[in-house]
N, C-alpha and C positions, 0 to 999 in steps of 0.2 A: 298508725291507727287505722283500722278497717272502716268500711263504709258505715257499718252500724254504730261504731263508736263515734264517728263524726256526726251521725244523725242524732245520737243521744245528746252530744254537746250542744248541737243546734236547737234541739227541743227545749233544753233548759234555758238557753239564752233567749230564744224566740218567745217562749212562754213568759219569761220574766219581763221582757220588753212589752209584750202585749198587755200584761197585767198592769204595768206601770202607766202606759199610755191610756189604758182602759179607765183608770181613775179619772182622768180628764173627761173621757167620753161620758161617764156616769154623772159626774158632778155638773157638767155643762149640758147634759141631755143632748148629746150628739150621736146617739146610736144610729139614727136614720141617716145622718150625714156619713157615718163610717160605712154603713152598708152601701150607700150610693157611691162612696169613694172607691170601695173595693171593685165595684162594677165599672166605674168610669175610668179607672186606670188600665182596664183590660185592653182597650184599643192601643194604648201606648206600648204595652208589652208585645202585642201582636205585630205592630209596625216595626218595633225594634228587632224582633226575630227575623222579619222579612228582609231587613237591610243588613243582617249579620251582626247585630249588636245584642248584648245581654238583655233579657227581658226586663229586669229591674231598672235598667237605665231608662228605657222607654216609659215604663210605668212612673218613674220619678219625674220625668219631664211633663207627663200628663198631669201628675199630681200637683206640681207647682202651679200650672195654669188653672187647674180646677179649684185649688184653695183660694186663689185670688178672685176668681169668679164667684165662688160661694160666699166669701166675705163681703164682696160688694153688693151682690144681690140680696144677701141677708139683711143689709142695712136699708133696703127699700121697704118702707113700712107696709105698702100695699101688697108686697110679695112675701117676704120673710124667708127664714132659713129652710123651712120645710119645702117650700116651692123650689128653691134652688137645688136642694138635695134630690127631689123627685126628678127634676130635669136632668141632673147629672147622671142619675141611675139609668134612666131609660135611654138617653142619648148616648151615653158611654157604651152601654152594652150593644146598642144598635151599630155604632161605629166599629166596635170590635168585630162583630159578625160580618160587616161589610168588608173590613180589611182582610179578614180571613178568606172571604170568597174571592178577593182579588189577588191573593197570594199565588205566585207561580210554583212555589215549592211547598212541601209538607210543613205545616205548622202544628205543633203538638198542643192543641187547645186544651185538651183534658188536663195536662199537667199544670197549665196556667190557671185553670179554674179550681182544681182540687189540690194542687201542690204535689211536690215530689221530694219529700225530706230525705229519702234514702239516697238521693243523688247529691246530697250536700257536699260542697267542696270547702277546703280550708279558707278560700276567699270569702265564701258566704258566711262562715263563722266569724271572720274578722269584721265583715260589714255589720253583722248583727250586734257584735260586741261594741263596736264604735257607736252605733245608733243608740244602744242601751245606755252607754255612758253619757251621750249627748242629752237624751231625754231626762236622765237622772240629774244632769247638771242644770237643765232648765227648771226642774222641780226645786233644786237646791237654791238657785239664784232668784227665781220668780214665783216660787210656790205660794207665798203669802198673797201676792198680787193676783195670781190665778184663782185662788180660793175666795178672796175678797170679791172679785168680779163675778165669780160663779154664784155666790150667795146673795150679793147685794150690788147689782149693776148700777143702780141709781146712786148708791153711796160711793162706789168706786169712781163714777164719773164726777161726783161732787168733790172727791178728793184729788181731782186733777189727773186721774189715770185715763189713758186713751182706750176706749172700748175696742176700737178697730185694731190697735196694736196688740192688745191682749188676746183678741179673737184670732188674729193671724198667728200668734205664738202658739196658741193651743191647737189650731188646725194644722200648723206645720208639724208639730209633734205627732199628731194622729196620722197625718199623711205619710210621714217618714216611717212610722211603724207599719202601716198597711203595706207600703212598698217593700219594706225589708222582709216581712214574713210571707209575702206572696209565694216565693219558692217553697215554703214549708207547708202551708195549708191552702194556697191558691187564692184566687180573686173572690170566689164565692164564699168559701168556708172561713175566710180570715176574720170576718166580723164576729163570729162566735168566740174565737180565742181572745179577741180584744175586749168584748163586752162582758162575757160570762164570768171570768174570774173577778173582775172589779165589782160586778153586781153582787156576786156571792160574798165578797169581802165587805161590801156595804151592809149586808144583812147580818154578818157574823159580828162585825165590830162597828161601833157607832161614831168613830172619829176619822177625820181625813188622815191623820198621822198613822193610825192603825191600818187604814186601807193601803197606804203607800208601801207597807212591807208585806201585808197579807195577800194583796192582789197579785204581785209578782210571784210569790211563793205558790199560790194556787195555779197560776198560769204555767209555771215551770213543772209542777207536779202533774198537771193535765197533759203537758207535752210528753213527759217521760212515760206516764202510765198509758197514754194513747199509743205511743210508739211501740211499747212492749206488747200491748194487746194486739196491735196490728200484726206484729211478727208471729205471735202465738196462734192467732186465728186466721192468718193469711188474708187479711182485708186491707182496704186502703188506709194508709197511715194518716193522711190528712183528715179523712172522715172519722177515724177512731179518735184522734186528738180532739177534734171539735166536739165529738159526742161526749167524751169524758168531761170536757169543760162545761158542757150543757148539763150533764148529770150532777156535777158538783153544785151548780147553781140551783138545780131542781131540789137537791137535798136541803139547801138552806131555806127553802120555802116552808119547811117543817118547823123552823124557828118561830118564836113568838113575834108578832108583827112589830112590836115596839122596838125590837132590836134593829130594825131596818132604818131607823132614823139616823141621818148623818149629822154630826156636829162639826162645826168649823174650828177644830183644834188639833 
């Protein structure tokens, strides 16, 4: 399979993964956290490249630490999740810029920020497929718990469910997705591919069950259409993919407002 064939396979898998994790982002209102996470894992990727390790490994290490910090800070009532996300966003990007300035050799920051899907390797495809299966397994095993806690946190707590454990589970899925798709659309553009398909699915269909198949389908379609458009027009693949995803969501804004209501079924 040539480089473009590998990129097409990765576009389908990454778009599907982003859409599936995006349902969590939309239901739990974690769009700002996702944006912060894409920026905050940037320094981990830069440091990994500096020491001769694959960028996603460094981003994954940073993501693990950041998820723990976000979950703990978010439980402080005087601060909240938005404060934690804001700190992650600015501090992470600042650390990434600092690490880049200290690098002795060239660091391809542009590919980290906007992605390079045309450089997809078979290993990247395997990684994306594995994470897609894992996120799908989490939905299959803990979907009811995640939805219950998203719609009624007080009721979930009264039922004996640990809000911290549920939050960590959701954040772990989001973080794994962000790290995995970083080579595809980069640290900055990744948030659009995660949020837009799920937000579009929310407006098209009114139930969580429908979102779980429609969001991955829209994400995969955005990946393929964006990749094909980038080749035809000679533009950035990461930018084209995220632009298509954003346009899909924009198109759903033409739907009647009452279609945007999400039902817990």
